[in-house]
C-alpha positions as CSV (number, residue, x, y, z in Angstrom):
1,M,0.4,-52.5,46.4
2,S,1.4,-54.3,49.6
3,Y,1.8,-52.5,52.9
4,W,5.6,-52.9,52.6
5,E,5.6,-51.3,49.1
6,I,3.7,-48.4,50.6
7,A,6.2,-48.2,53.5
8,I,9.1,-48.1,51.0
9,L,7.3,-45.4,48.9
10,S,6.7,-43.4,52.2
11,V,10.4,-43.4,53.0
12,V,11.3,-42.4,49.4
13,L,8.8,-39.5,49.5
14,A,10.2,-38.4,52.8
15,V,13.8,-38.2,51.8
16,D,13.5,-34.6,50.6
17,A,11.7,-33.6,53.7
18,F,14.5,-35.2,55.8
19,S,17.1,-33.2,53.8
20,V,15.3,-29.9,54.0
21,A,14.7,-30.4,57.7
22,A,18.4,-31.2,58.3
23,A,19.5,-28.1,56.3
24,A,16.9,-25.8,57.9
25,A,17.3,-27.0,61.5
26,P,20.4,-24.8,62.4
27,A,18.3,-21.7,61.7
28,C,15.2,-22.9,63.6
29,S,14.2,-22.7,67.2
30,R,15.9,-25.7,68.8
31,R,12.8,-26.8,70.8
32,W,9.8,-26.1,68.6
33,G,11.3,-25.8,65.1
34,P,11.8,-29.5,64.5
35,L,8.3,-30.2,65.8
36,R,6.7,-27.5,63.6
37,M,8.5,-28.9,60.5
38,A,7.6,-32.5,61.3
39,G,3.9,-31.6,61.7
40,A,3.7,-29.4,58.6
41,F,5.7,-31.7,56.4
42,G,3.8,-34.8,57.6
43,A,0.4,-33.2,57.1
44,F,1.2,-32.1,53.6
45,Q,2.8,-35.4,52.7
46,A,-0.4,-37.2,53.9
47,G,-2.8,-34.8,52.2
48,M,-1.1,-34.6,48.7
49,P,-1.5,-38.3,47.9
50,V,-5.2,-38.1,48.8
51,L,-5.6,-35.2,46.4
52,G,-3.6,-37.0,43.8
53,G,-5.6,-40.2,44.4
54,L,-8.9,-38.3,43.8
55,F,-7.6,-37.2,40.5
56,G,-6.1,-40.6,39.9
57,T,-9.4,-42.4,40.6
58,W,-11.0,-40.3,37.9
59,L,-8.1,-41.1,35.6
60,V,-8.1,-44.8,36.3
61,N,-11.8,-45.0,35.3
62,R,-10.8,-43.5,32.0
63,V,-7.7,-45.7,31.2
64,G,-9.0,-49.1,32.5
65,D,-6.6,-51.9,31.5
66,C,-3.6,-49.5,31.1
67,D,-3.6,-48.5,34.8
68,H,-0.4,-50.4,35.6
69,W,1.4,-48.5,32.8
70,V,0.0,-45.2,34.2
71,A,1.4,-46.1,37.6
72,F,4.7,-47.1,36.1
73,G,5.0,-43.9,34.1
74,L,4.1,-41.7,37.0
75,L,6.6,-43.4,39.4
76,E,9.3,-43.2,36.7
77,I,8.6,-39.5,36.1
78,I,8.7,-38.7,39.8
79,G,11.9,-40.7,40.2
80,V,13.6,-39.0,37.3
81,K,12.5,-35.6,38.6
82,I,14.1,-36.4,42.0
83,L,17.3,-37.5,40.2
84,I,17.4,-34.4,38.0
85,D,16.8,-32.1,40.9
86,A,19.6,-33.7,42.9
87,F,22.1,-33.7,40.1
88,V,21.3,-30.1,39.0
89,A,21.7,-28.9,42.6
90,V,25.1,-30.7,42.9
91,R,26.2,-29.3,39.5
92,R,25.3,-25.8,40.7
93,G,27.1,-26.5,44.0
94,E,23.9,-25.9,45.9
95,E,23.7,-27.2,49.4
96,A,20.8,-26.0,51.4
97,K,21.9,-22.9,53.4
98,P,20.1,-21.7,56.5
99,R,18.0,-18.6,56.0
100,K,17.9,-15.6,58.2
101,G,15.1,-15.9,60.8
102,D,13.3,-19.0,61.8
103,P,12.3,-21.0,58.7
104,S,10.0,-23.2,60.8
105,R,7.4,-20.4,61.0
106,G,4.9,-18.8,58.7
107,L,5.4,-18.6,54.9
108,P,8.9,-20.2,54.9
109,L,7.4,-23.3,56.7
110,L,4.4,-23.4,54.3
111,G,6.7,-23.1,51.3
112,M,9.0,-25.9,52.5
113,A,6.0,-28.1,53.3
114,V,4.5,-27.7,49.9
115,A,7.8,-28.1,48.1
116,T,8.6,-31.3,49.8
117,S,5.2,-32.8,49.2
118,I,4.6,-32.1,45.5
119,D,6.0,-35.5,44.6
120,A,3.4,-37.1,46.9
121,F,0.6,-35.8,44.6
122,G,2.0,-37.8,41.7
123,A,2.5,-40.8,44.0
124,G,-1.2,-40.5,44.9
125,I,-2.2,-40.8,41.3
126,A,0.1,-43.9,41.0
127,L,-1.4,-45.3,44.2
128,A,-4.9,-44.9,42.8
129,A,-3.8,-46.6,39.6
130,A,-2.5,-49.5,41.6
131,R,-5.8,-49.6,43.6
132,A,-3.9,-49.2,46.9
133,N,-5.9,-48.4,50.1
134,M,-5.5,-44.6,49.9
135,W,-6.2,-43.9,53.6
136,V,-3.7,-46.4,54.8
137,A,-1.2,-45.1,52.3
138,A,-1.8,-41.4,53.3
139,A,-1.5,-42.1,57.0
140,T,1.7,-44.1,56.4
141,I,3.2,-41.5,54.2
142,G,2.4,-38.7,56.6
143,L,3.6,-40.5,59.7
144,V,6.9,-41.7,58.0
145,C,7.5,-38.1,56.7
146,A,6.9,-36.6,60.1
147,L,9.3,-39.0,61.8
148,L,12.0,-38.6,59.2
149,T,11.6,-34.8,59.2
150,L,12.0,-34.9,63.0
151,L,15.0,-37.1,62.7
152,G,16.5,-34.9,59.9
153,A,16.0,-31.8,62.0
154,R,17.6,-33.4,65.0
155,L,20.6,-34.5,63.0
156,G,20.9,-31.0,61.6
157,T,23.6,-29.9,59.3
158,A,25.7,-33.1,59.6
159,A,23.0,-35.1,57.9
160,G,22.5,-32.5,55.2
161,K,26.2,-32.4,54.4
162,H,26.8,-36.2,54.5
163,L,23.5,-37.6,53.1
164,G,21.6,-34.7,51.4
165,R,21.9,-35.2,47.7
166,K,23.1,-38.9,47.9
167,A,19.9,-39.7,49.8
168,E,17.8,-38.0,47.1
169,V,19.6,-40.0,44.3
170,I,19.0,-43.3,46.2
171,G,15.3,-42.3,46.8
172,G,14.8,-41.5,43.1
173,L,16.3,-44.9,42.1
174,V,14.1,-46.8,44.5
175,L,11.0,-45.0,43.3
176,M,11.9,-45.9,39.7
177,A,12.4,-49.5,40.8
178,L,8.9,-49.5,42.4
179,G,7.6,-48.2,39.1
180,V,9.2,-51.1,37.2
181,K,7.7,-53.6,39.7
182,M,4.2,-52.2,38.9
183,L,4.6,-53.9,35.4
184,F,4.8,-57.4,36.9
């Protein structure tokens, strides 16, 4: 994968962190909440591809010539999962609602960081299958996620209302397009 493809993947993986930060920001400390979310989300987004890549390296050694199909399949699965999650949430009428207390602290922060980075684990497997430089990818993914989380938190509820689910749908479609590109 080229650096630009990794950058696009990074943005796609960070869309849910952007949306969660935008939705949670009104209930957070105005000064430190966005920074805590950006740090936690970015760290988890950077770490999960490495963990996925370790598993993916083992897997690539087992599948050999089919590695591009494995990368394609994983990116398609992740993209479809993002689309399904967005459409199910819209159908249920769910828009992220602020919680009582500061969600940028303790277990709520940990839960949000893990939840927004699970897709990055699968992307790490796909990155390993594509033989991408895992350290460059992880650093890029973590940095982009931290920046978009900070931006999402700063934009607050307006971004969540106007872009939330639409941004996730676009992100899922872009991820699926990257998967198709892996075949060529």
